[in-house]
All heavy atoms as TSV, in Angstrom:
chain	resi	resn	atom	element	x	y	z
A	1	MET	N	N	-34.622	29.596	-17.163
A	1	MET	CA	C	-34.383	28.243	-17.625
A	1	MET	C	C	-33.392	28.299	-18.780
A	1	MET	O	O	-33.459	29.156	-19.641
A	1	MET	CB	C	-35.714	27.626	-18.056
A	1	MET	CG	C	-35.650	26.178	-18.479
A	1	MET	SD	S	-35.219	24.969	-17.244
A	1	MET	CE	C	-36.677	24.794	-16.285
A	2	VAL	N	N	-32.492	27.377	-18.792
A	2	VAL	CA	C	-31.462	27.323	-19.835
A	2	VAL	C	C	-32.037	26.688	-21.092
A	2	VAL	O	O	-32.678	25.647	-21.037
A	2	VAL	CB	C	-30.249	26.511	-19.346
A	2	VAL	CG1	C	-29.213	26.387	-20.431
A	2	VAL	CG2	C	-29.644	27.135	-18.097
A	3	ASP	N	N	-31.804	27.338	-22.218
A	3	ASP	CA	C	-32.260	26.830	-23.511
A	3	ASP	C	C	-31.140	25.979	-24.116
A	3	ASP	O	O	-30.278	26.474	-24.837
A	3	ASP	CB	C	-32.619	27.985	-24.427
A	3	ASP	CG	C	-33.054	27.541	-25.806
A	3	ASP	OD1	O	-33.419	26.354	-25.974
A	3	ASP	OD2	O	-33.027	28.377	-26.724
A	4	PHE	N	N	-31.146	24.673	-23.777
A	4	PHE	CA	C	-30.090	23.793	-24.255
A	4	PHE	C	C	-30.120	23.620	-25.766
A	4	PHE	O	O	-29.077	23.452	-26.399
A	4	PHE	CB	C	-30.159	22.432	-23.554
A	4	PHE	CG	C	-29.748	22.497	-22.112
A	4	PHE	CD1	C	-30.681	22.369	-21.101
A	4	PHE	CD2	C	-28.424	22.705	-21.771
A	4	PHE	CE1	C	-30.302	22.443	-19.770
A	4	PHE	CE2	C	-28.033	22.779	-20.451
A	4	PHE	CZ	C	-28.975	22.652	-19.436
A	5	GLY	N	N	-31.308	23.676	-26.351
A	5	GLY	CA	C	-31.413	23.588	-27.807
A	5	GLY	C	C	-30.722	24.763	-28.476
A	5	GLY	O	O	-30.014	24.608	-29.475
A	6	GLY	N	N	-30.904	25.946	-27.903
A	6	GLY	CA	C	-30.251	27.136	-28.439
A	6	GLY	C	C	-28.745	27.074	-28.283
A	6	GLY	O	O	-27.996	27.477	-29.176
A	7	LEU	N	N	-28.289	26.558	-27.138
A	7	LEU	CA	C	-26.856	26.400	-26.916
A	7	LEU	C	C	-26.261	25.403	-27.907
A	7	LEU	O	O	-25.167	25.619	-28.438
A	7	LEU	CB	C	-26.578	25.939	-25.485
A	7	LEU	CG	C	-26.803	26.972	-24.387
A	7	LEU	CD1	C	-26.631	26.322	-23.012
A	7	LEU	CD2	C	-25.848	28.134	-24.538
A	8	ALA	N	N	-26.976	24.315	-28.153
A	8	ALA	CA	C	-26.494	23.312	-29.107
A	8	ALA	C	C	-26.409	23.911	-30.507
A	8	ALA	O	O	-25.442	23.660	-31.239
A	8	ALA	CB	C	-27.404	22.086	-29.094
A	9	ASP	N	N	-27.410	24.714	-30.871
A	9	ASP	CA	C	-27.385	25.352	-32.194
A	9	ASP	C	C	-26.197	26.306	-32.333
A	9	ASP	O	O	-25.550	26.347	-33.375
A	9	ASP	CB	C	-28.689	26.115	-32.444
A	9	ASP	CG	C	-29.877	25.183	-32.637
A	9	ASP	OD1	O	-29.664	23.988	-32.949
A	9	ASP	OD2	O	-31.027	25.655	-32.468
A	10	LYS	N	N	-25.916	27.070	-31.283
A	10	LYS	CA	C	-24.777	27.987	-31.326
A	10	LYS	C	C	-23.467	27.213	-31.434
A	10	LYS	O	O	-22.559	27.612	-32.163
A	10	LYS	CB	C	-24.761	28.879	-30.089
A	10	LYS	CG	C	-25.838	29.939	-30.105
A	10	LYS	CD	C	-25.779	30.822	-28.880
A	10	LYS	CE	C	-26.909	31.836	-28.913
A	10	LYS	NZ	N	-26.879	32.727	-27.746
A	11	ALA	N	N	-23.373	26.107	-30.696
A	11	ALA	CA	C	-22.163	25.281	-30.761
A	11	ALA	C	C	-21.980	24.708	-32.162
A	11	ALA	O	O	-20.864	24.690	-32.700
A	11	ALA	CB	C	-22.232	24.162	-29.726
A	12	LYS	N	N	-23.061	24.247	-32.775
A	12	LYS	CA	C	-22.985	23.710	-34.132
A	12	LYS	C	C	-22.570	24.795	-35.122
A	12	LYS	O	O	-21.788	24.538	-36.044
A	12	LYS	CB	C	-24.321	23.101	-34.545
A	12	LYS	CG	C	-24.626	21.800	-33.843
A	12	LYS	CD	C	-25.979	21.257	-34.256
A	12	LYS	CE	C	-26.318	19.983	-33.516
A	12	LYS	NZ	N	-27.638	19.468	-33.898
A	13	ASP	N	N	-23.096	26.003	-34.930
A	13	ASP	CA	C	-22.704	27.115	-35.809
A	13	ASP	C	C	-21.209	27.402	-35.678
A	13	ASP	O	O	-20.521	27.633	-36.683
A	13	ASP	CB	C	-23.500	28.384	-35.474
A	13	ASP	CG	C	-24.953	28.301	-35.909
A	13	ASP	OD1	O	-25.275	27.463	-36.775
A	13	ASP	OD2	O	-25.768	29.091	-35.376
A	14	LEU	N	N	-20.704	27.391	-34.444
A	14	LEU	CA	C	-19.281	27.640	-34.232
A	14	LEU	C	C	-18.425	26.557	-34.866
A	14	LEU	O	O	-17.388	26.844	-35.476
A	14	LEU	CB	C	-18.977	27.746	-32.738
A	14	LEU	CG	C	-19.417	29.041	-32.055
A	14	LEU	CD1	C	-19.265	28.924	-30.537
A	14	LEU	CD2	C	-18.618	30.214	-32.580
A	15	VAL	N	N	-18.844	25.309	-34.720
A	15	VAL	CA	C	-18.099	24.201	-35.322
A	15	VAL	C	C	-18.092	24.351	-36.840
A	15	VAL	O	O	-17.050	24.197	-37.484
A	15	VAL	CB	C	-18.682	22.834	-34.906
A	15	VAL	CG1	C	-18.091	21.702	-35.735
A	15	VAL	CG2	C	-18.442	22.578	-33.423
A	16	ALA	N	N	-19.231	24.667	-37.423
A	16	ALA	CA	C	-19.311	24.817	-38.878
A	16	ALA	C	C	-18.452	25.980	-39.364
A	16	ALA	O	O	-17.784	25.879	-40.394
A	16	ALA	CB	C	-20.761	25.010	-39.307
A	17	ASP	N	N	-18.457	27.083	-38.614
A	17	ASP	CA	C	-17.701	28.263	-39.017
A	17	ASP	C	C	-16.189	28.064	-38.898
A	17	ASP	O	O	-15.418	28.727	-39.598
A	17	ASP	CB	C	-18.106	29.478	-38.181
A	17	ASP	CG	C	-19.520	29.944	-38.484
A	17	ASP	OD1	O	-20.077	29.546	-39.538
A	17	ASP	OD2	O	-20.080	30.706	-37.670
A	18	HIS	N	N	-15.766	27.181	-37.996
A	18	HIS	CA	C	-14.336	27.003	-37.736
A	18	HIS	C	C	-13.890	25.560	-37.953
A	18	HIS	O	O	-12.945	25.094	-37.318
A	18	HIS	CB	C	-14.021	27.438	-36.303
A	18	HIS	CG	C	-14.393	28.856	-36.020
A	18	HIS	ND1	N	-13.651	29.917	-36.491
A	18	HIS	CD2	C	-15.446	29.402	-35.367
A	18	HIS	CE1	C	-14.224	31.049	-36.114
A	18	HIS	NE2	N	-15.318	30.766	-35.431
A	19	ALA	N	N	-14.528	24.862	-38.868
A	19	ALA	CA	C	-14.257	23.438	-39.087
A	19	ALA	C	C	-12.800	23.172	-39.441
A	19	ALA	O	O	-12.189	22.237	-38.907
A	19	ALA	CB	C	-15.177	22.886	-40.173
A	20	ASP	N	N	-12.230	23.977	-40.309
A	20	ASP	CA	C	-10.839	23.752	-40.710
A	20	ASP	C	C	-9.878	23.925	-39.539
A	20	ASP	O	O	-8.934	23.152	-39.381
A	20	ASP	CB	C	-10.438	24.684	-41.853
A	20	ASP	CG	C	-11.155	24.341	-43.153
A	20	ASP	OD1	O	-11.566	23.171	-43.316
A	20	ASP	OD2	O	-11.309	25.235	-44.003
A	21	GLN	N	N	-10.132	24.933	-38.712
A	21	GLN	CA	C	-9.277	25.158	-37.550
A	21	GLN	C	C	-9.411	24.012	-36.542
A	21	GLN	O	O	-8.414	23.587	-35.952
A	21	GLN	CB	C	-9.640	26.479	-36.878
A	21	GLN	CG	C	-9.303	27.690	-37.717
A	21	GLN	CD	C	-9.864	28.965	-37.130
A	21	GLN	OE1	O	-10.940	28.964	-36.552
A	21	GLN	NE2	N	-9.131	30.062	-37.301
A	22	ILE	N	N	-10.613	23.538	-36.348
A	22	ILE	CA	C	-10.845	22.434	-35.416
A	22	ILE	C	C	-10.131	21.183	-35.904
A	22	ILE	O	O	-9.435	20.507	-35.139
A	22	ILE	CB	C	-12.351	22.179	-35.231
A	22	ILE	CG1	C	-13.003	23.370	-34.520
A	22	ILE	CG2	C	-12.600	20.878	-34.463
A	22	ILE	CD1	C	-14.516	23.346	-34.528
A	23	LYS	N	N	-10.279	20.873	-37.186
A	23	LYS	CA	C	-9.638	19.670	-37.733
A	23	LYS	C	C	-8.120	19.779	-37.677
A	23	LYS	O	O	-7.435	18.790	-37.398
A	23	LYS	CB	C	-10.133	19.405	-39.154
A	23	LYS	CG	C	-11.601	18.974	-39.181
A	23	LYS	CD	C	-12.062	18.467	-40.515
A	23	LYS	CE	C	-11.996	19.462	-41.615
A	23	LYS	NZ	N	-12.541	18.968	-42.882
A	24	SER	N	N	-7.579	20.962	-37.894
A	24	SER	CA	C	-6.142	21.164	-37.782
A	24	SER	C	C	-5.677	20.928	-36.345
A	24	SER	O	O	-4.653	20.277	-36.110
A	24	SER	CB	C	-5.777	22.581	-38.227
A	24	SER	OG	O	-4.413	22.829	-38.020
A	25	GLY	N	N	-6.433	21.435	-35.387
A	25	GLY	CA	C	-6.097	21.232	-33.981
A	25	GLY	C	C	-6.182	19.775	-33.582
A	25	GLY	O	O	-5.331	19.272	-32.826
A	26	VAL	N	N	-7.191	19.077	-34.080
A	26	VAL	CA	C	-7.335	17.647	-33.797
A	26	VAL	C	C	-6.144	16.886	-34.377
A	26	VAL	O	O	-5.591	15.982	-33.728
A	26	VAL	CB	C	-8.670	17.104	-34.359
A	26	VAL	CG1	C	-8.710	15.591	-34.361
A	26	VAL	CG2	C	-9.842	17.665	-33.571
A	27	ASP	N	N	-5.730	17.262	-35.575
A	27	ASP	CA	C	-4.583	16.604	-36.210
A	27	ASP	C	C	-3.303	16.823	-35.406
A	27	ASP	O	O	-2.543	15.880	-35.148
A	27	ASP	CB	C	-4.417	17.125	-37.635
A	27	ASP	CG	C	-3.347	16.391	-38.404
A	27	ASP	OD1	O	-3.318	15.140	-38.340
A	27	ASP	OD2	O	-2.538	17.061	-39.070
A	28	LYS	N	N	-3.067	18.056	-34.978
A	28	LYS	CA	C	-1.874	18.363	-34.190
A	28	LYS	C	C	-1.901	17.643	-32.846
A	28	LYS	O	O	-0.885	17.094	-32.413
A	28	LYS	CB	C	-1.746	19.867	-33.982
A	28	LYS	CG	C	-1.367	20.615	-35.241
A	28	LYS	CD	C	-1.298	22.107	-35.000
A	28	LYS	CE	C	-0.998	22.852	-36.287
A	28	LYS	NZ	N	-0.977	24.296	-36.082
A	29	ALA	N	N	-3.044	17.671	-32.178
A	29	ALA	CA	C	-3.158	16.986	-30.888
A	29	ALA	C	C	-2.991	15.477	-31.072
A	29	ALA	O	O	-2.345	14.811	-30.258
A	29	ALA	CB	C	-4.513	17.300	-30.246
A	30	GLY	N	N	-3.561	14.946	-32.145
A	30	GLY	CA	C	-3.437	13.520	-32.424
A	30	GLY	C	C	-2.002	13.109	-32.685
A	30	GLY	O	O	-1.556	12.053	-32.235
A	31	ASP	N	N	-1.268	13.958	-33.400
A	31	ASP	CA	C	0.146	13.674	-33.645
A	31	ASP	C	C	0.937	13.676	-32.338
A	31	ASP	O	O	1.784	12.809	-32.102
A	31	ASP	CB	C	0.751	14.682	-34.618
A	31	ASP	CG	C	0.272	14.484	-36.046
A	31	ASP	OD1	O	-0.285	13.403	-36.346
A	31	ASP	OD2	O	0.444	15.414	-36.853
A	32	PHE	N	N	0.651	14.650	-31.488
A	32	PHE	CA	C	1.359	14.744	-30.210
A	32	PHE	C	C	1.074	13.525	-29.335
A	32	PHE	O	O	1.991	12.880	-28.833
A	32	PHE	CB	C	0.954	16.027	-29.480
A	32	PHE	CG	C	1.578	16.169	-28.120
A	32	PHE	CD1	C	2.892	16.590	-27.997
A	32	PHE	CD2	C	0.859	15.889	-26.977
A	32	PHE	CE1	C	3.471	16.724	-26.743
A	32	PHE	CE2	C	1.430	16.010	-25.724
A	32	PHE	CZ	C	2.746	16.433	-25.602
A	33	VAL	N	N	-0.203	13.210	-29.175
A	33	VAL	CA	C	-0.582	12.070	-28.339
A	33	VAL	C	C	-0.117	10.771	-28.988
A	33	VAL	O	O	0.347	9.853	-28.302
A	33	VAL	CB	C	-2.102	12.055	-28.073
A	33	VAL	CG1	C	-2.529	10.805	-27.325
A	33	VAL	CG2	C	-2.517	13.293	-27.277
A	34	GLY	N	N	-0.234	10.685	-30.294
A	34	GLY	CA	C	0.202	9.491	-31.006
A	34	GLY	C	C	1.681	9.205	-30.814
A	34	GLY	O	O	2.088	8.045	-30.700
A	35	ASP	N	N	2.486	10.258	-30.755
A	35	ASP	CA	C	3.921	10.073	-30.500
A	35	ASP	C	C	4.167	9.503	-29.101
A	35	ASP	O	O	5.147	8.795	-28.880
A	35	ASP	CB	C	4.675	11.392	-30.652
A	35	ASP	CG	C	4.771	11.865	-32.095
A	35	ASP	OD1	O	4.559	11.021	-33.009
A	35	ASP	OD2	O	5.056	13.053	-32.309
A	36	LYS	N	N	3.273	9.803	-28.180
A	36	LYS	CA	C	3.445	9.347	-26.797
A	36	LYS	C	C	2.924	7.926	-26.574
A	36	LYS	O	O	3.552	7.138	-25.871
A	36	LYS	CB	C	2.731	10.292	-25.817
A	36	LYS	CG	C	3.155	11.737	-25.917
A	36	LYS	CD	C	4.581	11.930	-25.465
A	36	LYS	CE	C	4.947	13.404	-25.555
A	36	LYS	NZ	N	6.349	13.669	-25.447
A	37	ILE	N	N	1.746	7.626	-27.138
A	37	ILE	CA	C	1.116	6.327	-26.822
A	37	ILE	C	C	0.945	5.418	-28.027
A	37	ILE	O	O	0.512	4.283	-27.881
A	37	ILE	CB	C	-0.246	6.509	-26.122
A	37	ILE	CG1	C	-1.262	7.184	-27.036
A	37	ILE	CG2	C	-0.091	7.280	-24.826
A	37	ILE	CD1	C	-2.679	7.176	-26.483
A	38	GLY	N	N	1.222	5.922	-29.205
A	38	GLY	CA	C	1.093	5.115	-30.408
A	38	GLY	C	C	-0.017	5.615	-31.309
A	38	GLY	O	O	-1.139	5.814	-30.855
A	39	HIS	N	N	0.325	5.807	-32.566
A	39	HIS	CA	C	-0.650	6.345	-33.520
A	39	HIS	C	C	-1.786	5.367	-33.793
A	39	HIS	O	O	-2.890	5.788	-34.136
A	39	HIS	CB	C	0.053	6.736	-34.829
A	39	HIS	CG	C	0.887	7.960	-34.693
A	39	HIS	ND1	N	0.374	9.226	-34.759
A	39	HIS	CD2	C	2.224	8.126	-34.460
A	39	HIS	CE1	C	1.331	10.118	-34.596
A	39	HIS	NE2	N	2.475	9.466	-34.401
A	40	ASP	N	N	-1.535	4.090	-33.637
A	40	ASP	CA	C	-2.590	3.114	-33.883
A	40	ASP	C	C	-3.750	3.294	-32.907
A	40	ASP	O	O	-4.897	2.971	-33.227
A	40	ASP	CB	C	-2.044	1.686	-33.795
A	40	ASP	CG	C	-1.416	1.368	-32.454
A	40	ASP	OD1	O	-0.732	2.248	-31.889
A	40	ASP	OD2	O	-1.583	0.232	-31.978
A	41	LYS	N	N	-3.500	3.844	-31.739
A	41	LYS	CA	C	-4.547	4.067	-30.746
A	41	LYS	C	C	-5.279	5.394	-30.966
A	41	LYS	O	O	-6.386	5.574	-30.483
A	41	LYS	CB	C	-3.950	4.059	-29.336
A	41	LYS	CG	C	-3.348	2.734	-28.954
A	41	LYS	CD	C	-2.729	2.792	-27.588
A	41	LYS	CE	C	-2.076	1.454	-27.266
A	41	LYS	NZ	N	-1.395	1.476	-25.973
A	42	VAL	N	N	-4.660	6.306	-31.683
A	42	VAL	CA	C	-5.189	7.662	-31.814
A	42	VAL	C	C	-5.835	7.923	-33.165
A	42	VAL	O	O	-6.797	8.690	-33.259
A	42	VAL	CB	C	-4.054	8.687	-31.556
A	42	VAL	CG1	C	-4.540	10.108	-31.716
A	42	VAL	CG2	C	-3.445	8.487	-30.184
A	43	ASP	N	N	-5.333	7.302	-34.210
A	43	ASP	CA	C	-5.789	7.612	-35.563
A	43	ASP	C	C	-7.287	7.392	-35.748
A	43	ASP	O	O	-7.959	8.188	-36.405
A	43	ASP	CB	C	-5.006	6.807	-36.598
A	43	ASP	CG	C	-3.572	7.293	-36.752
A	43	ASP	OD1	O	-3.275	8.434	-36.328
A	43	ASP	OD2	O	-2.739	6.539	-37.293
A	44	GLY	N	N	-7.831	6.351	-35.178
A	44	GLY	CA	C	-9.261	6.086	-35.298
A	44	GLY	C	C	-10.098	7.170	-34.636
A	44	GLY	O	O	-11.149	7.576	-35.155
A	45	ILE	N	N	-9.626	7.654	-33.492
A	45	ILE	CA	C	-10.343	8.719	-32.789
A	45	ILE	C	C	-10.280	10.009	-33.597
A	45	ILE	O	O	-11.285	10.720	-33.719
A	45	ILE	CB	C	-9.753	8.907	-31.377
A	45	ILE	CG1	C	-9.957	7.636	-30.558
A	45	ILE	CG2	C	-10.361	10.122	-30.688
A	45	ILE	CD1	C	-9.183	7.585	-29.269
A	46	GLU	N	N	-9.111	10.295	-34.165
A	46	GLU	CA	C	-8.976	11.476	-35.032
A	46	GLU	C	C	-9.971	11.408	-36.187
A	46	GLU	O	O	-10.633	12.403	-36.504
A	46	GLU	CB	C	-7.571	11.561	-35.616
A	46	GLU	CG	C	-6.532	12.147	-34.715
A	46	GLU	CD	C	-5.205	12.283	-35.440
A	46	GLU	OE1	O	-5.094	13.157	-36.325
A	46	GLU	OE2	O	-4.297	11.504	-35.116
A	47	ASP	N	N	-10.074	10.250	-36.812
A	47	ASP	CA	C	-10.989	10.080	-37.942
A	47	ASP	C	C	-12.441	10.305	-37.524
A	47	ASP	O	O	-13.212	10.931	-38.249
A	47	ASP	CB	C	-10.833	8.691	-38.552
A	47	ASP	CG	C	-9.487	8.494	-39.244
A	47	ASP	OD1	O	-8.819	9.508	-39.553
A	47	ASP	OD2	O	-9.107	7.323	-39.458
A	48	LYS	N	N	-12.807	9.805	-36.359
A	48	LYS	CA	C	-14.189	9.976	-35.888
A	48	LYS	C	C	-14.497	11.438	-35.591
A	48	LYS	O	O	-15.571	11.936	-35.940
A	48	LYS	CB	C	-14.441	9.116	-34.658
A	48	LYS	CG	C	-14.553	7.652	-34.994
A	48	LYS	CD	C	-14.873	6.818	-33.785
A	48	LYS	CE	C	-14.911	5.340	-34.202
A	48	LYS	NZ	N	-15.322	4.475	-33.104
A	49	ILE	N	N	-13.570	12.127	-34.953
A	49	ILE	CA	C	-13.791	13.544	-34.644
A	49	ILE	C	C	-13.874	14.360	-35.931
A	49	ILE	O	O	-14.758	15.211	-36.085
A	49	ILE	CB	C	-12.682	14.086	-33.721
A	49	ILE	CG1	C	-12.761	13.405	-32.351
A	49	ILE	CG2	C	-12.785	15.603	-33.577
A	49	ILE	CD1	C	-11.588	13.707	-31.439
A	50	THR	N	N	-12.965	14.097	-36.864
A	50	THR	CA	C	-12.980	14.808	-38.141
A	50	THR	C	C	-14.281	14.545	-38.890
A	50	THR	O	O	-14.877	15.463	-39.459
A	50	THR	CB	C	-11.770	14.388	-38.995
A	50	THR	OG1	O	-10.579	14.705	-38.278
A	50	THR	CG2	C	-11.746	15.106	-40.330
A	51	GLY	N	N	-14.743	13.309	-38.874
A	51	GLY	CA	C	-16.011	12.969	-39.512
A	51	GLY	C	C	-17.184	13.674	-38.864
A	51	GLY	O	O	-18.108	14.136	-39.542
A	52	PHE	N	N	-17.146	13.778	-37.534
A	52	PHE	CA	C	-18.205	14.468	-36.807
A	52	PHE	C	C	-18.233	15.951	-37.174
A	52	PHE	O	O	-19.296	16.524	-37.413
A	52	PHE	CB	C	-17.998	14.272	-35.301
A	52	PHE	CG	C	-19.058	14.882	-34.448
A	52	PHE	CD1	C	-20.339	14.361	-34.434
A	52	PHE	CD2	C	-18.774	15.968	-33.630
A	52	PHE	CE1	C	-21.321	14.920	-33.640
A	52	PHE	CE2	C	-19.743	16.530	-32.836
A	52	PHE	CZ	C	-21.029	16.010	-32.834
A	53	VAL	N	N	-17.062	16.574	-37.254
A	53	VAL	CA	C	-16.978	17.980	-37.630
A	53	VAL	C	C	-17.486	18.170	-39.054
A	53	VAL	O	O	-18.261	19.101	-39.337
A	53	VAL	CB	C	-15.532	18.503	-37.476
A	53	VAL	CG1	C	-15.369	19.887	-38.089
A	53	VAL	CG2	C	-15.122	18.523	-36.006
A	54	ASP	N	N	-17.086	17.290	-39.967
A	54	ASP	CA	C	-17.554	17.374	-41.359
A	54	ASP	C	C	-19.070	17.215	-41.437
A	54	ASP	O	O	-19.736	17.905	-42.220
A	54	ASP	CB	C	-16.871	16.316	-42.223
A	54	ASP	CG	C	-15.405	16.622	-42.491
A	54	ASP	OD1	O	-15.000	17.806	-42.369
A	54	ASP	OD2	O	-14.660	15.677	-42.819
A	55	LYS	N	N	-19.620	16.312	-40.636
A	55	LYS	CA	C	-21.065	16.086	-40.629
A	55	LYS	C	C	-21.812	17.334	-40.147
A	55	LYS	O	O	-22.800	17.753	-40.769
A	55	LYS	CB	C	-21.402	14.899	-39.725
A	55	LYS	CG	C	-22.867	14.614	-39.615
A	55	LYS	CD	C	-23.138	13.457	-38.665
A	55	LYS	CE	C	-24.628	13.313	-38.439
A	55	LYS	NZ	N	-24.932	12.374	-37.367
A	56	ILE	N	N	-21.329	17.943	-39.084
A	56	ILE	CA	C	-21.980	19.155	-38.574
A	56	ILE	C	C	-21.890	20.273	-39.600
A	56	ILE	O	O	-22.864	20.983	-39.850
A	56	ILE	CB	C	-21.356	19.582	-37.235
A	56	ILE	CG1	C	-21.751	18.591	-36.143
A	56	ILE	CG2	C	-21.790	20.992	-36.850
A	56	ILE	CD1	C	-21.085	18.836	-34.813
A	57	LYS	N	N	-20.716	20.432	-40.222
A	57	LYS	CA	C	-20.559	21.478	-41.236
A	57	LYS	C	C	-21.507	21.254	-42.402
A	57	LYS	O	O	-22.151	22.190	-42.878
A	57	LYS	CB	C	-19.120	21.544	-41.730
A	57	LYS	CG	C	-18.904	22.627	-42.778
A	57	LYS	CD	C	-17.466	22.970	-42.953
A	57	LYS	CE	C	-17.207	23.990	-44.034
A	57	LYS	NZ	N	-18.124	25.086	-44.151
A	58	ALA	N	N	-21.643	20.020	-42.859
A	58	ALA	CA	C	-22.543	19.712	-43.971
A	58	ALA	C	C	-23.992	20.004	-43.594
A	58	ALA	O	O	-24.753	20.549	-44.398
A	58	ALA	CB	C	-22.382	18.255	-44.392
A	59	GLU	N	N	-24.372	19.653	-42.372
A	59	GLU	CA	C	-25.739	19.918	-41.911
A	59	GLU	C	C	-26.004	21.416	-41.839
A	59	GLU	O	O	-27.073	21.880	-42.235
A	59	GLU	CB	C	-25.973	19.286	-40.539
A	59	GLU	CG	C	-26.080	17.783	-40.569
A	59	GLU	CD	C	-26.158	17.173	-39.167
A	59	GLU	OE1	O	-26.069	17.933	-38.167
A	59	GLU	OE2	O	-26.295	15.948	-39.077
A	60	GLN	N	N	-25.040	22.171	-41.317
A	60	GLN	CA	C	-25.221	23.614	-41.199
A	60	GLN	C	C	-25.232	24.277	-42.573
A	60	GLN	O	O	-25.975	25.232	-42.788
A	60	GLN	CB	C	-24.122	24.225	-40.330
A	60	GLN	CG	C	-24.166	23.790	-38.875
A	60	GLN	CD	C	-25.463	24.124	-38.181
A	60	GLN	OE1	O	-26.317	23.259	-38.046
A	60	GLN	NE2	N	-25.618	25.334	-37.759
A	61	ASP	N	N	-24.424	23.774	-43.498
A	61	ASP	CA	C	-24.408	24.337	-44.851
A	61	ASP	C	C	-25.704	24.057	-45.591
A	61	ASP	O	O	-26.151	24.864	-46.404
A	61	ASP	CB	C	-23.229	23.780	-45.653
A	61	ASP	CG	C	-21.890	24.315	-45.177
A	61	ASP	OD1	O	-21.877	25.299	-44.410
A	61	ASP	OD2	O	-20.857	23.744	-45.571
A	62	ALA	N	N	-26.327	22.909	-45.302
A	62	ALA	CA	C	-27.565	22.527	-45.983
A	62	ALA	C	C	-28.790	23.193	-45.363
A	62	ALA	O	O	-29.808	23.342	-46.023
A	62	ALA	CB	C	-27.736	21.015	-45.935
A	63	ALA	N	N	-28.694	23.607	-44.110
A	63	ALA	CA	C	-29.838	24.211	-43.419
A	63	ALA	C	C	-30.075	25.614	-43.953
A	63	ALA	O	O	-29.136	26.356	-44.189
A	63	ALA	CB	C	-29.580	24.265	-41.912
A	64	PRO	N	N	-31.352	25.963	-44.130
A	64	PRO	CA	C	-31.641	27.334	-44.565
A	64	PRO	C	C	-31.266	28.305	-43.465
A	64	PRO	O	O	-31.416	28.019	-42.280
A	64	PRO	CB	C	-33.148	27.321	-44.812
A	64	PRO	CG	C	-33.670	26.180	-44.017
A	64	PRO	CD	C	-32.559	25.183	-43.936
A	65	ASP	N	N	-30.732	29.455	-43.864
A	65	ASP	CA	C	-30.345	30.446	-42.872
A	65	ASP	C	C	-31.577	31.047	-42.214
A	65	ASP	O	O	-32.528	31.444	-42.895
A	65	ASP	CB	C	-29.532	31.575	-43.531
A	65	ASP	CG	C	-28.162	31.099	-43.975
A	65	ASP	OD1	O	-27.668	30.117	-43.382
A	65	ASP	OD2	O	-27.615	31.697	-44.921
A	66	ALA	N	N	-31.536	31.096	-40.893
A	66	ALA	CA	C	-32.627	31.709	-40.138
A	66	ALA	C	C	-32.426	33.216	-40.151
A	66	ALA	O	O	-31.323	33.723	-40.287
A	66	ALA	CB	C	-32.645	31.183	-38.715
A	67	ALA	N	N	-33.513	33.916	-39.991
A	67	ALA	CA	C	-33.435	35.367	-39.933
A	67	ALA	C	C	-32.673	35.762	-38.661
A	67	ALA	O	O	-32.895	35.183	-37.600
A	67	ALA	CB	C	-34.832	35.968	-39.914
A	68	PRO	N	N	-31.767	36.703	-38.747
A	68	PRO	CA	C	-31.023	37.105	-37.566
A	68	PRO	C	C	-31.946	37.713	-36.528
A	68	PRO	O	O	-32.887	38.422	-36.854
A	68	PRO	CB	C	-30.013	38.131	-38.074
A	68	PRO	CG	C	-30.412	38.463	-39.457
A	68	PRO	CD	C	-31.390	37.426	-39.932
A	69	GLU	N	N	-31.652	37.396	-35.265
A	69	GLU	CA	C	-32.477	37.934	-34.195
A	69	GLU	C	C	-32.128	39.396	-33.966
A	69	GLU	O	O	-30.980	39.788	-34.044
A	69	GLU	CB	C	-32.225	37.138	-32.911
A	69	GLU	CG	C	-32.669	35.703	-32.992
A	69	GLU	CD	C	-32.423	34.954	-31.691
A	69	GLU	OE1	O	-32.292	35.612	-30.646
A	69	GLU	OE2	O	-32.351	33.733	-31.750
A	70	ALA	N	N	-33.147	40.161	-33.678
A	70	ALA	CA	C	-32.927	41.571	-33.391
A	70	ALA	C	C	-32.413	41.730	-31.966
A	70	ALA	O	O	-32.894	41.069	-31.064
A	70	ALA	CB	C	-34.231	42.357	-33.553
A	71	THR	N	N	-31.427	42.547	-31.793
A	71	THR	CA	C	-30.911	42.780	-30.454
A	71	THR	C	C	-31.614	43.982	-29.844
A	71	THR	O	O	-31.830	44.987	-30.522
A	71	THR	CB	C	-29.395	43.032	-30.483
A	71	THR	OG1	O	-29.122	44.096	-31.397
A	71	THR	CG2	C	-28.635	41.792	-30.910
A	72	PRO	N	N	-32.004	43.865	-28.608
A	72	PRO	CA	C	-32.743	44.983	-27.969
A	72	PRO	C	C	-31.873	46.166	-27.687
A	72	PRO	O	O	-30.742	46.199	-27.607
A	72	PRO	CB	C	-33.247	44.395	-26.655
A	72	PRO	CG	C	-32.593	43.071	-26.474
A	72	PRO	CD	C	-31.900	42.734	-27.752
């Protein structure tokens, strides 16, 4: 059975660890798409994604670190 909770936690950890890179990529992609269809249509989406990344990073930074799992 797939542990979706565990997958979500790993995804959140990755987002928190690479938040600056993700936001930079979102900015670059937003600029590219904005040049094609108009920045007024893209800027709001960029802001929401950036806010979501910041929220996940803040949650992960505030969460107590779990003990690392032992590998067999």
